[in-house]
C-alpha atoms as an extended CHARMM CRD file, in Angstrom:
* protein
*
       241  EXT
         1         1  MET       CA              5.8260000000       -1.6630000000       25.4680000000  PROA      1               0.0000000000
         2         2  SER       CA              8.3030000000        0.2150000000       23.1440000000  PROA      2               0.0000000000
         3         3  TRP       CA              5.1130000000        1.0590000000       20.9490000000  PROA      3               0.0000000000
         4         4  THR       CA              1.9090000000        2.8730000000       21.4150000000  PROA      4               0.0000000000
         5         5  TYR       CA             -1.2470000000        1.8680000000       19.6450000000  PROA      5               0.0000000000
         6         6  PRO       CA             -1.0890000000        5.0040000000       16.7110000000  PROA      6               0.0000000000
         7         7  ASP       CA              2.4860000000        3.6610000000       16.2010000000  PROA      7               0.0000000000
         8         8  LEU       CA              0.7050000000        0.3930000000       15.0870000000  PROA      8               0.0000000000
         9         9  ALA       CA             -2.4810000000        1.5230000000       13.6440000000  PROA      9               0.0000000000
        10        10  LYS       CA             -0.6100000000        4.2470000000       11.3980000000  PROA      10              0.0000000000
        11        11  MET       CA              1.1620000000        1.6940000000        9.9040000000  PROA      11              0.0000000000
        12        12  ILE       CA             -1.4390000000        0.0000000000        8.3820000000  PROA      12              0.0000000000
        13        13  ASP       CA             -2.9970000000        0.4970000000        4.6630000000  PROA      13              0.0000000000
        14        14  HSD       CA             -6.4260000000       -1.4730000000        4.8630000000  PROA      14              0.0000000000
        15        15  SER       CA             -6.8410000000       -3.4660000000        1.6540000000  PROA      15              0.0000000000
        16        16  LEU       CA            -10.0210000000       -3.6050000000        0.1430000000  PROA      16              0.0000000000
        17        17  LEU       CA             -8.7670000000       -4.8730000000       -3.2630000000  PROA      17              0.0000000000
        18        18  ASN       CA            -10.4680000000       -8.4440000000       -3.5860000000  PROA      18              0.0000000000
        19        19  PRO       CA            -12.1790000000       -8.5580000000       -6.6020000000  PROA      19              0.0000000000
        20        20  THR       CA            -15.1880000000      -10.3960000000       -5.3530000000  PROA      20              0.0000000000
        21        21  MET       CA            -15.8060000000       -7.6270000000       -2.5030000000  PROA      21              0.0000000000
        22        22  THR       CA            -19.1400000000       -6.1860000000       -2.7410000000  PROA      22              0.0000000000
        23        23  ALA       CA            -20.1360000000       -2.2380000000       -2.7110000000  PROA      23              0.0000000000
        24        24  ALA       CA            -21.4110000000       -3.0870000000        0.8820000000  PROA      24              0.0000000000
        25        25  ASP       CA            -18.2930000000       -5.2510000000        1.7900000000  PROA      25              0.0000000000
        26        26  LEU       CA            -16.1010000000       -2.1530000000        0.7590000000  PROA      26              0.0000000000
        27        27  ASP       CA            -18.4240000000        0.2950000000        2.8420000000  PROA      27              0.0000000000
        28        28  ALA       CA            -17.8050000000       -1.8500000000        5.7030000000  PROA      28              0.0000000000
        29        29  GLY       CA            -14.2360000000       -2.1590000000        5.2950000000  PROA      29              0.0000000000
        30        30  ILE       CA            -13.9870000000        1.7130000000        5.1440000000  PROA      30              0.0000000000
        31        31  GLN       CA            -15.9700000000        1.9770000000        8.1390000000  PROA      31              0.0000000000
        32        32  LEU       CA            -13.4090000000       -0.4480000000       10.0410000000  PROA      32              0.0000000000
        33        33  ALA       CA            -10.5360000000        1.8600000000        8.7400000000  PROA      33              0.0000000000
        34        34  LEU       CA            -12.1070000000        4.7200000000       10.5710000000  PROA      34              0.0000000000
        35        35  ASP       CA            -13.0320000000        2.7880000000       13.6380000000  PROA      35              0.0000000000
        36        36  TYR       CA             -9.6190000000        1.6200000000       13.9300000000  PROA      36              0.0000000000
        37        37  ASP       CA             -7.7580000000        4.6780000000       12.7270000000  PROA      37              0.0000000000
        38        38  VAL       CA             -5.2490000000        3.2160000000       10.4330000000  PROA      38              0.0000000000
        39        39  ALA       CA             -3.1650000000        5.2700000000        7.9300000000  PROA      39              0.0000000000
        40        40  SER       CA             -4.9680000000        4.5720000000        4.7430000000  PROA      40              0.0000000000
        41        41  VAL       CA             -7.6050000000        2.3420000000        2.7840000000  PROA      41              0.0000000000
        42        42  CYS       CA             -6.1680000000        1.1840000000       -0.4270000000  PROA      42              0.0000000000
        43        43  ILE       CA             -9.4460000000        0.4690000000       -2.4640000000  PROA      43              0.0000000000
        44        44  MET       CA            -10.1210000000       -0.6000000000       -6.1090000000  PROA      44              0.0000000000
        45        45  PRO       CA            -10.1030000000        2.2350000000       -7.9760000000  PROA      45              0.0000000000
        46        46  TYR       CA            -13.9370000000        2.6230000000       -9.0240000000  PROA      46              0.0000000000
        47        47  ALA       CA            -14.7220000000        2.9570000000       -5.6600000000  PROA      47              0.0000000000
        48        48  LEU       CA            -12.0800000000        5.4240000000       -4.8290000000  PROA      48              0.0000000000
        49        49  LYS       CA            -14.1010000000        8.7130000000       -4.8990000000  PROA      49              0.0000000000
        50        50  HSD       CA            -16.5590000000        7.6650000000       -2.6550000000  PROA      50              0.0000000000
        51        51  CYS       CA            -14.2980000000        6.1530000000       -0.2970000000  PROA      51              0.0000000000
        52        52  ALA       CA            -12.2300000000        9.7490000000       -0.3850000000  PROA      52              0.0000000000
        53        53  ASP       CA            -15.6450000000       11.1910000000        0.4810000000  PROA      53              0.0000000000
        54        54  ARG       CA            -16.1960000000        8.8650000000        3.4560000000  PROA      54              0.0000000000
        55        55  LEU       CA            -12.7140000000        9.9580000000        4.9580000000  PROA      55              0.0000000000
        56        56  ARG       CA            -12.5910000000       13.1030000000        4.4560000000  PROA      56              0.0000000000
        57        57  GLY       CA            -12.1020000000       14.6600000000        7.9400000000  PROA      57              0.0000000000
        58        58  SER       CA            -10.6200000000       11.9930000000        9.2370000000  PROA      58              0.0000000000
        59        59  THR       CA             -6.7620000000       11.0870000000        9.6300000000  PROA      59              0.0000000000
        60        60  VAL       CA             -7.0210000000        8.0040000000        7.4750000000  PROA      60              0.0000000000
        61        61  LYS       CA             -5.9850000000        8.5820000000        3.7750000000  PROA      61              0.0000000000
        62        62  ALA       CA             -7.5600000000        7.1810000000        0.4840000000  PROA      62              0.0000000000
        63        63  SER       CA             -5.7000000000        5.1340000000       -1.6580000000  PROA      63              0.0000000000
        64        64  THR       CA             -5.6780000000        3.1880000000       -4.5830000000  PROA      64              0.0000000000
        65        65  THR       CA             -3.9050000000        0.9180000000       -7.1000000000  PROA      65              0.0000000000
        66        66  ILE       CA             -2.0280000000        1.5670000000      -10.4770000000  PROA      66              0.0000000000
        67        67  GLY       CA             -1.4800000000       -0.7670000000      -13.2050000000  PROA      67              0.0000000000
        68        68  PHE       CA             -2.5700000000       -3.3780000000      -10.8720000000  PROA      68              0.0000000000
        69        69  PRO       CA             -1.7610000000       -6.2090000000      -10.0690000000  PROA      69              0.0000000000
        70        70  HSD       CA              0.4190000000       -7.1330000000      -12.8740000000  PROA      70              0.0000000000
        71        71  GLY       CA              2.2890000000       -3.8830000000      -14.2720000000  PROA      71              0.0000000000
        72        72  GLY       CA              1.7960000000       -4.5840000000      -17.6540000000  PROA      72              0.0000000000
        73        73  HSD       CA             -0.4430000000       -1.4210000000      -18.7790000000  PROA      73              0.0000000000
        74        74  THR       CA              1.4940000000        1.0900000000      -20.9530000000  PROA      74              0.0000000000
        75        75  THR       CA              2.9660000000        3.8990000000      -19.3080000000  PROA      75              0.0000000000
        76        76  ALA       CA              0.3010000000        6.2260000000      -21.1170000000  PROA      76              0.0000000000
        77        77  ILE       CA             -2.3990000000        4.3810000000      -19.2020000000  PROA      77              0.0000000000
        78        78  LYS       CA             -0.6600000000        4.1990000000      -15.7350000000  PROA      78              0.0000000000
        79        79  ARG       CA             -0.2230000000        8.1700000000      -16.0820000000  PROA      79              0.0000000000
        80        80  ALA       CA             -3.8190000000        8.5210000000      -17.0010000000  PROA      80              0.0000000000
        81        81  GLU       CA             -4.9960000000        6.2250000000      -13.9890000000  PROA      81              0.0000000000
        82        82  ALA       CA             -2.5700000000        8.5830000000      -11.5110000000  PROA      82              0.0000000000
        83        83  GLU       CA             -4.4550000000       11.5090000000      -12.7810000000  PROA      83              0.0000000000
        84        84  ARG       CA             -7.8300000000       10.0010000000      -12.3760000000  PROA      84              0.0000000000
        85        85  ALA       CA             -7.0610000000        8.5310000000       -9.1230000000  PROA      85              0.0000000000
        86        86  ILE       CA             -5.9230000000       12.2480000000       -7.5910000000  PROA      86              0.0000000000
        87        87  ALA       CA             -8.9460000000       13.8260000000       -9.3380000000  PROA      87              0.0000000000
        88        88  ASP       CA            -10.8970000000       11.1510000000       -7.3550000000  PROA      88              0.0000000000
        89        89  GLY       CA             -9.2420000000       12.4210000000       -3.9860000000  PROA      89              0.0000000000
        90        90  CYS       CA             -6.3180000000        9.8460000000       -3.8740000000  PROA      90              0.0000000000
        91        91  GLU       CA             -3.6060000000       10.6020000000       -1.5240000000  PROA      91              0.0000000000
        92        92  GLU       CA             -1.2190000000        7.3950000000       -1.8230000000  PROA      92              0.0000000000
        93        93  LEU       CA             -1.0830000000        5.9900000000       -5.0260000000  PROA      93              0.0000000000
        94        94  ASP       CA              0.3020000000        2.3370000000       -5.3290000000  PROA      94              0.0000000000
        95        95  MET       CA              2.0010000000        1.3080000000       -8.4700000000  PROA      95              0.0000000000
        96        96  VAL       CA              2.9950000000       -1.8560000000      -10.0360000000  PROA      96              0.0000000000
        97        97  VAL       CA              6.0850000000       -1.7520000000      -12.0810000000  PROA      97              0.0000000000
        98        98  ASN       CA              6.3000000000       -3.4790000000      -15.3610000000  PROA      98              0.0000000000
        99        99  ILE       CA              7.4910000000       -6.9660000000      -14.0680000000  PROA      99              0.0000000000
       100       100  SER       CA              8.2260000000       -7.7940000000      -17.8730000000  PROA      100             0.0000000000
       101       101  GLN       CA             10.2310000000       -5.0280000000      -18.5970000000  PROA      101             0.0000000000
       102       102  VAL       CA             12.0290000000       -5.6000000000      -15.3640000000  PROA      102             0.0000000000
       103       103  LEU       CA             12.8340000000       -9.2940000000      -15.8830000000  PROA      103             0.0000000000
       104       104  SER       CA             14.1270000000       -8.2930000000      -19.3620000000  PROA      104             0.0000000000
       105       105  GLY       CA             16.4960000000       -5.7960000000      -18.0860000000  PROA      105             0.0000000000
       106       106  GLU       CA             14.8180000000       -3.0070000000      -19.5900000000  PROA      106             0.0000000000
       107       107  TRP       CA             16.1570000000       -0.4170000000      -17.1760000000  PROA      107             0.0000000000
       108       108  ASP       CA             15.2660000000        2.7410000000      -19.2660000000  PROA      108             0.0000000000
       109       109  TYR       CA             11.6520000000        1.6890000000      -19.8590000000  PROA      109             0.0000000000
       110       110  VAL       CA             11.3610000000        0.9340000000      -15.9710000000  PROA      110             0.0000000000
       111       111  ARG       CA             12.5710000000        3.9400000000      -14.9090000000  PROA      111             0.0000000000
       112       112  SER       CA             10.2870000000        6.2400000000      -17.2210000000  PROA      112             0.0000000000
       113       113  ASP       CA              7.4370000000        4.3570000000      -16.3650000000  PROA      113             0.0000000000
       114       114  ILE       CA              7.6890000000        4.7150000000      -12.7940000000  PROA      114             0.0000000000
       115       115  GLY       CA              9.0500000000        8.4120000000      -13.0920000000  PROA      115             0.0000000000
       116       116  ALA       CA              5.5910000000        9.1380000000      -14.9920000000  PROA      116             0.0000000000
       117       117  VAL       CA              3.6800000000        8.1650000000      -12.0180000000  PROA      117             0.0000000000
       118       118  ILE       CA              5.5740000000        9.7510000000       -9.6890000000  PROA      118             0.0000000000
       119       119  GLU       CA              5.6930000000       13.1660000000      -11.6870000000  PROA      119             0.0000000000
       120       120  VAL       CA              1.8780000000       13.1460000000      -11.6520000000  PROA      120             0.0000000000
       121       121  ALA       CA              1.7300000000       12.1570000000       -7.8330000000  PROA      121             0.0000000000
       122       122  HSD       CA              4.4560000000       14.7890000000       -6.6160000000  PROA      122             0.0000000000
       123       123  ALA       CA              3.1030000000       17.5230000000       -8.5240000000  PROA      123             0.0000000000
       124       124  ALA       CA             -0.2430000000       17.4340000000       -6.9030000000  PROA      124             0.0000000000
       125       125  GLY       CA              1.4090000000       16.8240000000       -3.4380000000  PROA      125             0.0000000000
       126       126  GLN       CA              0.5270000000       13.1530000000       -3.3200000000  PROA      126             0.0000000000
       127       127  LYS       CA              2.4730000000       10.1880000000       -2.5880000000  PROA      127             0.0000000000
       128       128  VAL       CA              3.5200000000        6.8060000000       -4.2590000000  PROA      128             0.0000000000
       129       129  LYS       CA              4.5330000000        3.1530000000       -3.6100000000  PROA      129             0.0000000000
       130       130  VAL       CA              6.3660000000        1.3760000000       -5.9360000000  PROA      130             0.0000000000
       131       131  ILE       CA              5.3410000000       -2.3730000000       -5.9980000000  PROA      131             0.0000000000
       132       132  PHE       CA              8.4170000000       -4.6930000000       -6.9540000000  PROA      132             0.0000000000
       133       133  GLU       CA              6.4790000000       -7.8860000000       -6.9440000000  PROA      133             0.0000000000
       134       134  ASN       CA              9.5940000000       -9.3900000000       -5.4530000000  PROA      134             0.0000000000
       135       135  CYS       CA              8.4500000000      -13.1940000000       -5.7590000000  PROA      135             0.0000000000
       136       136  TYR       CA              9.3520000000      -13.3010000000       -9.5380000000  PROA      136             0.0000000000
       137       137  LEU       CA             12.5400000000      -10.8890000000       -9.0690000000  PROA      137             0.0000000000
       138       138  ASN       CA             16.3120000000      -12.0200000000       -8.3030000000  PROA      138             0.0000000000
       139       139  ASP       CA             17.9960000000       -9.8990000000       -5.6990000000  PROA      139             0.0000000000
       140       140  ALA       CA             19.9430000000       -8.0130000000       -8.2280000000  PROA      140             0.0000000000
       141       141  GLN       CA             16.5960000000       -6.8080000000       -9.7920000000  PROA      141             0.0000000000
       142       142  LYS       CA             15.2320000000       -5.8130000000       -6.5200000000  PROA      142             0.0000000000
       143       143  ILE       CA             18.4100000000       -3.7510000000       -5.8100000000  PROA      143             0.0000000000
       144       144  GLU       CA             18.3440000000       -2.0480000000       -9.1700000000  PROA      144             0.0000000000
       145       145  LEU       CA             14.8760000000       -1.0490000000       -8.4890000000  PROA      145             0.0000000000
       146       146  CYS       CA             15.5240000000        0.1220000000       -5.2160000000  PROA      146             0.0000000000
       147       147  ARG       CA             18.1520000000        2.5910000000       -6.6510000000  PROA      147             0.0000000000
       148       148  ILE       CA             15.9540000000        3.6780000000       -9.3760000000  PROA      148             0.0000000000
       149       149  CYS       CA             13.1640000000        4.3470000000       -6.7250000000  PROA      149             0.0000000000
       150       150  SER       CA             15.6520000000        6.1960000000       -4.6550000000  PROA      150             0.0000000000
       151       151  ASP       CA             16.9430000000        8.5600000000       -7.7130000000  PROA      151             0.0000000000
       152       152  LEU       CA             13.2670000000        9.0990000000       -8.4440000000  PROA      152             0.0000000000
       153       153  ASN       CA             12.3670000000       10.1920000000       -5.1010000000  PROA      153             0.0000000000
       154       154  ALA       CA              9.5350000000        7.4900000000       -4.5700000000  PROA      154             0.0000000000
       155       155  ASP       CA              7.7460000000        7.6640000000       -1.1410000000  PROA      155             0.0000000000
       156       156  TRP       CA              7.7450000000        3.9310000000       -0.6900000000  PROA      156             0.0000000000
       157       157  VAL       CA              9.2510000000        0.6350000000       -2.1600000000  PROA      157             0.0000000000
       158       158  LYS       CA              6.9830000000       -2.0540000000       -1.4430000000  PROA      158             0.0000000000
       159       159  THR       CA              7.1850000000       -5.8160000000       -1.7650000000  PROA      159             0.0000000000
       160       160  SER       CA              4.4960000000       -7.3500000000       -3.3960000000  PROA      160             0.0000000000
       161       161  THR       CA              0.7790000000       -6.8380000000       -4.5920000000  PROA      161             0.0000000000
       162       162  GLY       CA             -0.6390000000       -9.6790000000       -2.3880000000  PROA      162             0.0000000000
       163       163  TYR       CA             -1.8900000000      -11.3790000000       -5.2310000000  PROA      163             0.0000000000
       164       164  GLY       CA              1.5760000000      -12.8870000000       -6.5930000000  PROA      164             0.0000000000
       165       165  THR       CA              2.8990000000      -16.4750000000       -5.7640000000  PROA      165             0.0000000000
       166       166  GLY       CA              4.7830000000      -14.8400000000       -2.4310000000  PROA      166             0.0000000000
       167       167  GLY       CA              4.7240000000      -11.9630000000       -0.2680000000  PROA      167             0.0000000000
       168       168  ALA       CA              6.8140000000      -10.0550000000        1.8140000000  PROA      168             0.0000000000
       169       169  THR       CA              9.8960000000      -11.9510000000        3.4800000000  PROA      169             0.0000000000
       170       170  PRO       CA             11.9480000000      -10.7550000000        6.5150000000  PROA      170             0.0000000000
       171       171  ALA       CA             14.9960000000      -11.3650000000        3.7430000000  PROA      171             0.0000000000
       172       172  ASP       CA             13.4390000000       -9.1310000000        1.1960000000  PROA      172             0.0000000000
       173       173  LEU       CA             12.3410000000       -6.3390000000        3.7630000000  PROA      173             0.0000000000
       174       174  LYS       CA             15.8970000000       -6.0750000000        4.9250000000  PROA      174             0.0000000000
       175       175  LEU       CA             17.3110000000       -6.1370000000        1.4080000000  PROA      175             0.0000000000
       176       176  MET       CA             15.0620000000       -3.2780000000        0.7400000000  PROA      176             0.0000000000
       177       177  ARG       CA             15.7680000000       -0.9630000000        3.6120000000  PROA      177             0.0000000000
       178       178  GLU       CA             19.4650000000       -1.7500000000        2.8030000000  PROA      178             0.0000000000
       179       179  HSD       CA             19.5040000000       -0.4320000000       -0.4130000000  PROA      179             0.0000000000
       180       180  ALA       CA             16.7430000000        1.7830000000       -0.5750000000  PROA      180             0.0000000000
       181       181  ALA       CA             18.0390000000        5.5240000000        0.3580000000  PROA      181             0.0000000000
       182       182  PRO       CA             17.0200000000        6.6910000000        3.8470000000  PROA      182             0.0000000000
       183       183  HSD       CA             14.3830000000        9.2450000000        2.3220000000  PROA      183             0.0000000000
       184       184  VAL       CA             12.3950000000        6.1240000000        0.9660000000  PROA      184             0.0000000000
       185       185  GLN       CA             10.3240000000        4.2500000000        3.0580000000  PROA      185             0.0000000000
       186       186  VAL       CA              9.5250000000        0.3500000000        2.8630000000  PROA      186             0.0000000000
       187       187  LYS       CA              6.0560000000       -1.4890000000        2.8940000000  PROA      187             0.0000000000
       188       188  ALA       CA              5.5050000000       -4.9930000000        3.2190000000  PROA      188             0.0000000000
       189       189  ALA       CA              2.4600000000       -6.5960000000        1.6710000000  PROA      189             0.0000000000
       190       190  GLY       CA              1.2570000000      -10.2140000000        1.7440000000  PROA      190             0.0000000000
       191       191  GLY       CA              1.8620000000      -12.2210000000        4.7070000000  PROA      191             0.0000000000
       192       192  VAL       CA              1.4980000000       -9.5620000000        7.5100000000  PROA      192             0.0000000000
       193       193  ARG       CA             -1.7190000000      -11.2830000000        9.1060000000  PROA      193             0.0000000000
       194       194  ASP       CA             -0.7770000000      -10.8730000000       12.7550000000  PROA      194             0.0000000000
       195       195  LEU       CA              0.4890000000       -8.7050000000       15.2590000000  PROA      195             0.0000000000
       196       196  ASP       CA              3.5060000000      -10.4410000000       16.0390000000  PROA      196             0.0000000000
       197       197  THR       CA              4.5090000000      -10.1860000000       12.2540000000  PROA      197             0.0000000000
       198       198  LEU       CA              3.6420000000       -6.5810000000       12.4000000000  PROA      198             0.0000000000
       199       199  LEU       CA              6.1260000000       -6.0280000000       14.9530000000  PROA      199             0.0000000000
       200       200  ALA       CA              8.5050000000       -8.2300000000       13.6060000000  PROA      200             0.0000000000
       201       201  VAL       CA              8.5250000000       -6.0020000000       10.4300000000  PROA      201             0.0000000000
       202       202  ARG       CA              8.9030000000       -2.7170000000       12.1350000000  PROA      202             0.0000000000
       203       203  GLU       CA             12.0120000000       -3.7270000000       14.0340000000  PROA      203             0.0000000000
       204       204  ILE       CA             13.1550000000       -4.0190000000       10.4610000000  PROA      204             0.0000000000
       205       205  GLY       CA             12.5040000000       -0.3500000000        9.6410000000  PROA      205             0.0000000000
       206       206  VAL       CA              9.2640000000       -1.2710000000        7.6500000000  PROA      206             0.0000000000
       207       207  THR       CA              6.5090000000        1.8030000000        8.1100000000  PROA      207             0.0000000000
       208       208  ARG       CA              3.6350000000        0.4010000000        6.3990000000  PROA      208             0.0000000000
       209       209  CYS       CA              2.1430000000       -2.6030000000        5.8490000000  PROA      209             0.0000000000
       210       210  GLY       CA             -0.7520000000       -4.0170000000        3.7380000000  PROA      210             0.0000000000
       211       211  ALA       CA             -3.4910000000       -5.7270000000        5.5930000000  PROA      211             0.0000000000
       212       212  SER       CA             -6.6210000000       -7.3430000000        5.2070000000  PROA      212             0.0000000000
       213       213  ARG       CA             -6.8550000000       -8.5940000000        9.1150000000  PROA      213             0.0000000000
       214       214  THR       CA             -6.3490000000       -5.1210000000       10.3940000000  PROA      214             0.0000000000
       215       215  ARG       CA             -9.0780000000       -5.8320000000       12.8140000000  PROA      215             0.0000000000
       216       216  GLU       CA             -7.3070000000       -9.0310000000       14.5870000000  PROA      216             0.0000000000
       217       217  ILE       CA             -4.1740000000       -7.4940000000       14.5180000000  PROA      217             0.0000000000
       218       218  LEU       CA             -5.2890000000       -4.1640000000       16.1940000000  PROA      218             0.0000000000
       219       219  ASP       CA             -7.3020000000       -5.9620000000       18.6220000000  PROA      219             0.0000000000
       220       220  ASP       CA             -4.5810000000       -7.9980000000       19.9030000000  PROA      220             0.0000000000
       221       221  ALA       CA             -2.4910000000       -4.7410000000       20.0890000000  PROA      221             0.0000000000
       222       222  ARG       CA             -5.2970000000       -3.3890000000       22.1830000000  PROA      222             0.0000000000
       223       223  GLN       CA             -5.7650000000       -6.1700000000       24.3960000000  PROA      223             0.0000000000
       224       224  ARG       CA             -1.6660000000       -6.0380000000       25.1690000000  PROA      224             0.0000000000
       225       225  LEU       CA             -2.1300000000       -2.2410000000       25.8570000000  PROA      225             0.0000000000
       226       226  GLY       CA             -4.9310000000       -2.9940000000       28.0580000000  PROA      226             0.0000000000
       227       227  MET       CA             -7.4260000000       -0.8570000000       26.0760000000  PROA      227             0.0000000000
       228       228  SER       CA            -10.7430000000       -2.2460000000       25.0230000000  PROA      228             0.0000000000
       229       229  SER       CA            -11.6990000000       -3.7390000000       21.8320000000  PROA      229             0.0000000000
       230       230  ILE       CA            -13.2060000000       -1.5400000000       19.3700000000  PROA      230             0.0000000000
       231       231  SER       CA            -16.7370000000       -2.7150000000       17.9550000000  PROA      231             0.0000000000
       232       232  THR       CA            -17.0920000000       -2.0970000000       14.3690000000  PROA      232             0.0000000000
       233       233  ALA       CA            -20.9060000000       -3.5120000000       13.8920000000  PROA      233             0.0000000000
       234       234  VAL       CA            -21.6670000000       -1.6170000000       10.8220000000  PROA      234             0.0000000000
       235       235  THR       CA            -24.8240000000       -1.5880000000        8.5480000000  PROA      235             0.0000000000
       236       236  ALA       CA            -23.2970000000       -1.1380000000        5.2810000000  PROA      236             0.0000000000
       237       237  SER       CA            -24.8910000000        1.0370000000        2.4660000000  PROA      237             0.0000000000
       238       238  VAL       CA            -24.4770000000        0.7920000000       -1.0470000000  PROA      238             0.0000000000
       239       239  SER       CA            -25.1390000000        3.9780000000       -1.5720000000  PROA      239             0.0000000000
       240       240  GLY       CA            -22.9900000000        6.3890000000       -3.5300000000  PROA      240             0.0000000000
       241       241  TYR       CA            -21.5230000000        3.5540000000       -5.8460000000  PROA      241             0.0000000000
């Protein structure tokens, strides 16, 4: 194998963003992320503080969304969301660009909008993943977003929210890796549902993936490595919400 279990586990942002998830579901998801030692838990903002408290002392980071899922919030609201998230313990912020303004070619607005969130996060020593929602964009728009994010020192460019009409594609990931500066990482979201897909996007240069099927992906990895599966039988508690 050209990879180890930590290589793959630390590629995964375990997604807990489905709006129908209960507090018990979220707690069980946080425990799963701890058991599998993934990169981060990306959780709904209202549950972030509880999540950060649960993750404290582990190597799993707390992350949340900004301007999610359509990016149409005003810049002032996105900045306020970022400030609140950091106060609640967020270490990585996944923000959605203003899709309408991208499609309108209002690049100064788009740059300012992204820059506001990056400014808040970097001032606090935290990181930002900028979500493009590629299913709505053409290649020229994706390339321009990569250029803007490179200029602003975004930490990642990210394909999708997982709630648009499509997710990560090999073509988009290759384009983003080609046009984002070397210091900007690439995150795939939407469509990474099994180990073979995770390995395939890793070969392209992807360093993070949003996933809800974390258990299945990493149990497969452990099986291929001859490791035992992890039992994550958890009695979830709703306390703290």
